[in-house]
N, C-alpha and C positions, 0 to 999 in steps of 0.2 A: 408216064414219063419219069416220075420220081424213081420208080423201081429200076428202070433202065439206067438212069444216071448213076444210081448207087452202084450198080453192077460195074459200070465202066470205071467209076472212081476206085473201087476195090481192086480191079485188075491193074489200073495204072499205078496204084499205091504199091502193089507187090512188085511191079516191074521197075518202078522208079522210087527207091527209098530216099525221099527228100522231105522238104517242108510239107509237101502234099501228103506224105505218110501220116503226119499227125491228123490232118483233115480226114484221111481215109479211116483212121480209127474211129473218129466221131461218126462218120457215115456208117461204119460197120455196126456200132452200137445202135444207131438210129434204125438201121435195117432190122436188127433183132427185135427192137421194141415195136417197130411198125408191124413186123410179121406176127 
């Protein structure tokens, strides 16, 4: 579930550059570290 949520967040971040964009960056780093 975590992996899927991260993917969705990354897609939303690229489509909607907003406050979520900052969170997306954090998720991206987490995804790299988790992988």
